[in-house]
N, C-alpha and C positions, 0 to 999 in steps of 0.2 A: 503492499500500500504506497502510495508517493504521497501521503498525506499528513499533516499533523493532527491531533485527537487533541481537545482540549475536554476535560472532568472538571465541572466546577459545579457551584453549589456553594449552601450556608455550610456554616461551621458545624460539625457533627452527624453530617447526613451518610457518612460512609464512602467519601471520593478514595481516600487509598483503599481499601479493601478492590472496590470496582478498577481502580488502575492497574493491578497488576492480574487481576485476569483477564482485562484487555491486553498486558503486556505480552502476556500469555497466548494469546491467540493471534497477534499480530503483527509480532516478532518486536515489537517496543522495548523504547528506553525510557525511563521519566525523569520529566523537568518538572522541579518542585519550582509552585508559585505562589507558597505561603510566606510574605516578608518574614513571618518570625523564624521558619526552618533556615530560612539562611545561615545564622549564629547558633556556634558554638554554645553548649553548654548548657541550653535553655530546649532539655528535651521531652521531658513528661509533661511540663506546663504548656506546651507547643504540640501536642500529640505527635510530636516526630514518629518517623516508620523508624521501628528496629530493622536490624540485618534482618533475625528471623522472617517476621512479617515480608521483608523485601525477598523471598524467596527466591533469592540469585538474579533479580531482575536487576539490571545497573541504573543507577539514580542519580542526577544530576543536581546542583546547585543545592546542595544541602550541605550543613556545616562548612561554611567555605569562608565563614568572618568570625574573628574574635568580639566579644561586647561592645567595647572599645571603639569597633572600625566605624565609619559611615557608610549607608549604602545606600544610594538616591534608587528612583526609578529608572534614570539615565543609566545605572550601573550594571540595572538588570537586564536594560534594553538590550546590551551589548552584549552579555553573556548569554543571555537564553538564545538568542538570533544564532551565538557562535555554536552551541550546544545544536540545536535545531539543525544548519547548516549541517555540522560534522555524524549527523546520526542519517540524516537524509543520503549524506554522501557516501556512507555504509552503507545503505541498504537496508535502513530499518526507520521503524515508524518513531517520530519523538511523539511523546504523549505528556502535556503537560499540564498537572493536576494540582490545583489550589483554590483558594476563594479571593487572592487579592488581586482583584478585578482590573485595577489599575496596572498591573504589571504584564498582565495576560494582553489587553489592550496595548501597552506600549510595546509589547515583544512583538507581536503579531500584525499592527496596523501601520499605515505610514507615517508614524507622529516622526517629529524630531524634536525632540529633548535636548535641551541642552547640561552641559555638566555642572553641577552645582558645585561650586568651589569651595563653598564654605555652609555649613549646617547650624541652624545659631539654636543657644539656649531658651527655651520659654516657660521651665519651670516655673518661675515665679508667678502665671500671669493664670487666670484660671481659663476654664472651655469658654464660657462666655464672653471675657474679655476679650482672648485671641479671634475669635470671629468677628465680632465687632470691630476688628484691627483689620482685620482679613477683608470684609463689605466695605469698608473705608479705603483699601486701596483697588479694590476688586468690587465693584457692585454687581456684575455678571455673575459672580463665580457660583459653581455648580458644588462646590464641596458641602456635604453634610453638615450642621451646625454641631453634630453631635459625634463627626469625626475628627477627634484632634488630632490625629497622625496627618490626615490629610490637610487638615488645618494649618499646621506648624511646615508642613513644605511647601505649601502655597504661597505661606510668609516667607519662606527658605528662597523659596525661586523668585517672586519679585526684589528681595533684597541683592541677591545674587546679578540678577538680570535686566532689573531698573524696567520692567513691562508685567503686567499681570499674568497669570497662567492659564487666565481665561483669553489669552490673545493667541495663544498656540495654534495655527489652524488646523479645524478639524478634519477629520479624515474618515472616510469608511471604506478604504481600497487593502484591503490584505494582503502581505507580503509571500502567501504560503495559502495554497489550496489547504482549508481547514476545515475541520465540523465541530460545532460547538457540541459536547453532550451535557446537558443538565440534569442532576442528581437532586428530586425534591420527594417529599412527603407531606403528608398531614401535620399543619404548624402543629398544633398539641403534641402527637407523637414525635416530633422533633425536638420540642423543646422535654419531654421527658428525656428523648436518647440525650439530649445535651445535660439533662442533670444527671442520668447513670454512666456518664462520661464522666463526669469530674470525680463522683464518687469513686467510680474506679480507677482515677489518675489520684487518688488521696492512697488508696487501696498500696498502689503499687509506690510509692512514695513521693508525691508532689510534695507534701511540707516538708518534707527533710531537704529534697533538690532545692525548695523557696530557700530554705533555712539557709544551706552551703552559700547561697546566693547573696544573699541579705548579711551574714557576718564577713566575707570578703567586700564589701564598703561599695561594691559595682553597683551605681546609681544613674548605666548609661540610658540613650534615648531608647535602647535597643531593649535595654532588657524592662524599663518603666514605663512603655507606651502600649505592650498588648495585654490585653484581659489575662490575668493571672496572677501572676507574681507582685506588682504593685498592692494588689488587695490583701494577699499575705504579708506582705511588707508591715500595711498598718497593723495588722494582726501584732507583731515580732515589736513592734513600735508600742502596743498597749492601749493604740488608740480605739480600737474592736474587738470582738469575742472571735474565737475563731470560727461559731456557727453565723455568727453576720456575714465574717471576710468571704465564707463560703456564698452564702447567699449572694453576694453581692457579686460573685464571678458568676454564679449563674444567670442572675437576673442580666448584665450587662453582657453575658454571652448572649442569651437570647432577643436582647436588643440587636447586637450585631448581625445575627443570623437573618431578622430579618429588613437590615441595608443590607446585607448581599443580594439577597432574593431580589430586591428592589434594583438595585446597581445591574446585576447581571440581566436582568427582566429588559433594563434600558437600553441597554449598552451595545449587546448584541444578541445575533441571530440564534438563539441556543433551542436546541431541541430538549425537550423536556422529556424525563422517565420519572414514575413513581417508583419507588426503591421498596422492593418488596422484600423483607428479610426473612417472611416465613416461607420465600421459595425466590432466593437468592438468583440462580439456574435462569427461572426466565428473566427477572430482568437483566442478565446478562445476553440472555437470547434475543431479548427486544433490542439491543442497545446493536450487538451483532448485525442483527439485520440492516438495522439504519446505516453502519457503515459498509455492510458488504456491496 
């Protein structure tokens, strides 16, 4: 298959498991499109695939940066395209998997991102203050006010390039022959799965992993932006109880899943498939039929 396959969808829906099965069918190699899994040390909290779960399938763009490193959309665009071209050159199928929609779009569409020479520090500002700053310099911004990471990125882009991010020419031109596969399920079922996944993470040592990072003193953007660690850090600081930290992670994860649904439905031509975990092979069969 001389195509790029994208497996997208909200957090917790099961993208990792499906990607492995499709890689077996289409002789594929997997390219990570989760902005948190780029970094080393954050394993359990980012639901990073384990060596056992990889089942021998080659993976790219996982654990390639340290927590103190900056890594931008520009960097991902360059690195992902290099992976795609290399995989296609070897007559294999690139399978991009993840929930970071902007990363996926940057890699596959004819967007000209500029290198951000400096990423600025915004920890002293609240999310509401940051969004007000962004609206002042970029009234046409499409960034959601609750997506702090993208708000910070848009502010840094403006300070580096002296122009608003919304001025980047929009393109619907794909650089590769691409099929977008979206995984979905009943909203309440997904929320329950998100809750159960967090409980499983706790059993697998999430609290210990977070505490190791906490005592290391690392407070980088890579660590403090994603959902999970910062909430547990608040527990270690004594600001909230462990129970409240866990509930906050679940709540924010559900809201994030909702934003991901909205983004993918509005930004890409995605073919959606209902995930049936009671009949996993049926879902795989339906996706295979679409791709064949």
